[in-house]
C-alpha positions as CSV (number, residue, x, y, z in Angstrom):
1,X,2.9,-14.5,0.4
2,X,-0.9,-14.0,0.0
3,X,-1.9,-10.7,0.2
4,X,-3.7,-9.4,3.5
5,X,-7.3,-9.5,4.0
6,X,-8.6,-5.6,5.1
7,X,-11.1,-5.8,6.9
8,X,-14.7,-3.6,6.4
9,X,-16.5,-1.7,9.3
10,X,-19.3,-4.3,8.3
11,X,-17.1,-7.2,9.4
12,X,-16.7,-5.7,12.7
13,X,-19.4,-3.5,13.9
14,X,-21.2,-5.2,16.5
15,X,-19.3,-8.4,17.0
16,X,-18.6,-9.8,20.0
17,X,-14.5,-8.5,21.5
18,X,-13.3,-10.6,24.2
19,X,-10.6,-11.3,25.1
20,X,-8.1,-14.9,25.6
21,X,-8.7,-14.7,29.0
22,X,-12.7,-15.3,28.5
23,X,-13.5,-11.9,29.6
24,X,-15.9,-10.2,27.3
25,X,-14.9,-6.7,26.6
26,X,-18.0,-5.5,24.7
27,X,-18.8,-5.0,21.1
28,X,-16.7,-3.9,18.1
29,X,-17.6,-0.8,16.4
30,X,-15.2,0.9,14.1
31,X,-12.1,0.9,13.3
32,X,-9.7,4.3,13.3
33,X,-6.4,5.4,11.9
34,X,-4.2,8.4,13.4
35,X,-1.2,10.2,10.6
36,X,1.7,8.4,12.4
37,X,0.2,5.1,10.8
38,X,-1.1,3.5,14.2
39,X,-4.7,2.1,14.3
40,X,-7.2,1.1,16.7
41,X,-10.2,-0.9,17.0
42,X,-13.3,1.5,18.7
43,X,-14.9,-0.8,21.4
44,X,-18.3,-0.2,23.0
45,X,-18.8,-1.6,26.4
46,X,-21.9,-3.2,27.9
47,X,-22.2,0.1,29.9
48,X,-21.9,1.8,26.9
49,X,-18.5,3.8,26.9
50,X,-16.4,4.2,23.9
51,X,-12.8,2.3,24.6
52,X,-10.1,2.5,22.0
53,X,-8.1,-1.2,21.4
54,X,-4.9,-0.8,20.0
55,X,-4.4,-3.3,16.7
56,X,-1.5,-4.7,18.8
57,X,-4.1,-6.4,21.2
58,X,-5.9,-8.0,18.1
59,X,-4.9,-11.6,17.4
60,X,-8.0,-12.3,15.0
61,X,-11.2,-11.6,13.7
62,X,-14.2,-14.4,12.9
63,X,-17.1,-15.0,14.5
64,X,-15.6,-13.0,17.8
65,X,-13.2,-10.4,18.1
66,X,-10.1,-12.0,20.4
67,X,-7.4,-9.6,21.6
68,X,-4.9,-9.9,24.2
69,X,-5.2,-8.8,27.5
70,X,-4.2,-5.0,28.1
71,X,-1.0,-6.4,30.6
72,X,0.6,-8.4,27.8
73,X,0.6,-6.1,25.2
74,X,4.5,-5.1,24.4
75,X,6.3,-1.2,24.1
76,X,7.4,-0.6,20.7
77,X,10.8,-1.3,21.7
78,X,10.0,-4.9,23.2
79,X,7.9,-5.7,19.5
80,X,11.2,-4.7,17.7
81,X,13.3,-7.0,19.7
82,X,10.8,-9.6,20.3
83,X,8.7,-9.7,17.4
84,X,7.4,-13.1,15.9
85,X,6.6,-13.8,12.4
86,X,3.0,-12.7,12.0
87,X,0.4,-15.4,12.2
88,X,-2.6,-15.3,8.9
89,X,-5.2,-14.2,11.5
90,X,-3.1,-11.5,12.8
91,X,-1.8,-9.8,9.4
92,X,-5.6,-9.9,8.0
93,X,-5.9,-6.9,10.9
94,X,-2.4,-5.3,11.2
95,X,-1.6,-2.6,9.2
96,X,1.0,-3.4,6.2
97,X,3.9,-1.1,5.0
98,X,4.2,0.0,1.9
99,X,7.1,-0.8,-0.4
100,X,8.7,2.2,-1.6
101,X,8.2,3.2,-5.3
102,X,11.4,3.8,-7.5
103,X,10.7,6.0,-10.5
104,X,11.6,4.4,-14.1
105,X,15.2,4.8,-14.6
106,X,15.5,6.7,-18.3
107,X,17.7,4.7,-21.1
108,X,21.3,6.0,-21.0
109,X,21.6,9.1,-23.9
110,X,23.9,6.8,-26.3
111,X,20.9,4.2,-26.0
112,X,18.2,7.0,-26.8
113,X,20.4,8.1,-30.1
114,X,20.7,4.7,-31.2
115,X,17.1,3.7,-31.0
116,X,16.0,7.0,-33.1
117,X,16.4,6.8,-36.5
118,X,18.5,9.3,-38.4
119,X,17.2,12.2,-39.6
120,X,17.9,12.9,-43.4
121,X,18.6,15.9,-44.9
122,X,17.6,17.7,-48.4
123,X,21.1,16.4,-50.9
124,X,20.1,20.0,-52.4
125,X,19.5,22.4,-49.7
126,X,20.6,20.6,-46.3
127,X,17.3,21.4,-44.8
128,X,15.7,18.4,-42.3
129,X,13.7,16.1,-43.9
130,X,10.8,14.4,-42.4
131,X,10.7,10.3,-42.5
132,X,8.9,9.1,-45.4
133,X,9.2,12.5,-47.4
134,X,9.3,12.7,-51.3
135,X,9.9,16.3,-51.6
136,X,11.9,19.0,-49.4
137,X,9.5,20.9,-47.8
138,X,12.1,24.1,-48.3
139,X,13.1,23.6,-52.2
140,X,11.2,21.3,-53.5
141,X,13.7,19.0,-54.6
142,X,12.6,15.2,-55.2
143,X,14.2,12.6,-52.2
144,X,14.0,9.7,-54.4
């Protein structure tokens, strides 16, 4: 599946917004989002009024921004039950859910012990030796 195409403000700014019926709504101004994850397109009508068009109405963005008439937008409960597979043009404008991030699983303690080299001890005093040491740092006995 290809990655969704995200739109920048410059790509929607001043584009004509029309319904599928052919009715001109106005010109695209910007896209805004709410903290609940919903988003809307702000449109300036020919009379200078700013209105919000929910993303559920947007069908595609090209030379024009094409939207469904307000009467054809399904309620959220209906949309859950009857949601068709998104078309490529809609997927570009629709917000995408993020996959859950899983924390890496640490190796079991036995595996970690098997990976680390066994610590060596001085044969004279029993002090731990650093890897590759030729002499004990505590008593000076040769390890070779």
